[in-house]
N, C-alpha and C positions, 0 to 999 in steps of 0.2 A: 347082643349088642356089646360093643368091646369099652374099654375104658374111656378112650377120647370121644365116643359117641355120647357115654352117662356124662362125660364133663362137660360138653356142648350143650347139652340138654339142661342141666343146671345153670349154666354161664346164661342160657336165652332167659330161664325163667324169673332168675334175679331181675337180666335186664329189664323184664317186660315189669315185674313187679315195680322195681326203680322207678321207670317211666310212669307209673299210676301213681305213685306218691309225690314225684316232681309235676305232674299235672293237677295233684289235688292241690298243692299250694300256690298255682297260678290259677283257680277258679275263684275269682274275685265276687263272681255275681251270687256263691253262696251267702259270702260275708252282708250283700247287699238285702236277701232273702231276709236275714235276721235283723235289718235294721228296718226294713218295711215291715216285719212284724212288731217290733216295737213301737213303728208309729201307728199301726192299726188299733194297738191296745191303748195307746195314751188316746187316742179319738174317741175310740170305743168306751172310756170313762167320761166322757163328756155328750155321750148320745149321739156320736156321729161314727158312720162304717166308712170303710177303704171307699167303699162307691158311691156314698155320698159326697165324700171331699173332692170326687173327680167333678162334682155336679158344681161346685163353689163359681160362683159367677152368673150363673143360669138361676140360680135360686137365690131372690136377695134376705130373704131370712136366713137360711142355711148358712148365707156369708156374714151376714151379722153375727150369727150365734157362734161362726168359728172365730172372727173378728175379736168379740169380746174375750174369748176362752184362750187365744192363740197362747198368750206367756205362762198360763197354767198347763196348757197341752206342751208345749215346749219343754216346760221344766219336768212333767211327767217322763217326758220321753227319755231327758236324760238323766231319769233315776236307772232306768234299766239299762241304757245306754253304755256306761262305763263298765259295769261286771259283764254285761255281754260282748264289747270288746276284748275284756283282759281273756274271758274264758277262750275265745275264737283264738286269741294269740298262741295258745298251749296247741291249736293243732299243724299250725307249719311246723312248730318248736319238735314236735311227734314226727311229722314229714322228714324233716331233716334228720334228725336222728336214724330215722329207719333208712333213710338215703345211704349215710355215711356207715351204718354197719353193713349194707349190703353190698356197697362200693369196696370196702375193704375185702370182703369174701368174693367178691368180683377179682378182685387183685389176687388173691391166691388161688383162685382158679386159670387166670390168665399165666400164673407162674407154671401151675402143673400143666397146661396146653401145650406152651412152649415146649415143657420139657418133654411130654410124649410125643411130640412133635420133633425130637433130635435136637430138641435145643435151641431152636429157630425160633428166632425176635417175630413173633407173631402178632402179637396181642400186647399192647403197652400201655393202652390208657388207664384204666383203674389201678394199676401197682407203679408206674412209673409217671406219668403226666398228671394224673389228679393229684397226688402228694405234692407235688412242686407248684402246680396252678392256684389250687384250693387250701391245700394242708399247710402251707408256710415251710415245707422243707426246705434247707440249703442247698445249693447246689454248686458245686466248684467249677466258675466259668473264669478261664485262662488266670487260674491260681489264687481268684477271689472268689470268696464264699456268697454265691447273689440269694438273694430270697426276696420272693415276689410277694407282694400285697394282694389279699384277695379283695378286688375293688365291689364284688357283690357285699360280701362281709362290712364293708367300709361303709357302702352306700345305706345300709340299714341301721350301722350304728351312728353317722352322721346326718344322715336325713330322715329317715324311717321313725326310730327311736325317740328323735326329739321331738319330732310333729306328732306322735302316738301320745307323749308323755303331757304334751300341751292341750291336746284338745281332751285327755282325761282329765287334766287337771282344772281346764274349764267346766266341764261337764258336771262334776264331783263338786266343784262349787256352787253351780246353780242347782245342782239335785240337795245339795247340804241345806242351803237357804231356804228350798219349798219344803223340805221334811222338817226344818225347824219350826218354819212358820205354822205348818199344818197339824204340828204332830209333839212338837216338843225336843228340847237339846237333848234326851238322853234315846232318842232313835237318832237324832243327827250324829251324835258319837259310835252309837253301834254302826251306822253305815258306813261311817268314815275308817272304823276299823276294820270291817269287811273290805275295803276296797284297797286299804294300805296293807293287808294278810292277801289279798289275791297280786298286789301288786309285786311285794316280797317273792311269792311262790315263781312268777314270773321270770322275777330278775334270778333265782334261783336256778330255774330251768336252763334260762339263757346260758349261764355262766358254767351248769353241767355240761351241757351240750358242745358247748366251745374247748372244754378241758378233752371231752373225750373225742373230739372228730379231728383234733390235731393228727399231723403225719405221724406223729411218735407217740402220739395219747394212748389211753388205756383199750381202747378197741382195737386200734391195730396190735398190740402187745397180746391182748387176749385172743384174737383169732389166730396170729402166729402161734403161740403155743398152745393154744386145741389143734392147730393140723400137725404142729410135732409131734404131741401127745397118742393122735389119733395115727399118726406115722409109724410110732414106738410100738405102739399097741399092734399094729396089724405085721408091723417087722417081727415082734416075739410071739407071735401067732402061727407065723409061718415056720418059727425054728423047730 
């Protein structure tokens, strides 16, 4: 197996792994599974199974029981809802980090494959296109520095993040009132502190990933430095 074959093999392996992480972000049914589990738990506290819930309407006694306890079931549901949502938010953040790390390495492989192919421009996506389209790298267009806005990130910041924040605030308020009513103020304060801590961690992780994944961020610099270090070590070994 020659050098180009080894490079192409690693290139394909990294692309396949990157696709796995991209697909993981889009698997919304996983999040629905967690929400369904919380709902089943809230119903179980009131003696209702998930199967019984789907019999509502057919069984008058069961229907009346659920309607009488609907407020309590909903508030129990929200107690676990906010922490679970915040925990699941770490999953796409982790996937995004992996995607960008592998993207930078794929970009370095593209450069090496191009070099091994007689400096032909065969591959450009990760090291030429992505830094401009997704990473915010400026490009000289007719002597004007042009920078594209990452509309995917803008959508998350302007739409998804506010929507999730509002949902978490509402669920936390409802949960806190129920905990205060049933367990007292001390447990309520503890619950709110846990939620605040989790929110702070999510914000910190998101800011770290945003910083690391820029076109000229630490990931790009570290990948480049490690490649040069490996090349220097190989050069010195051959001398």
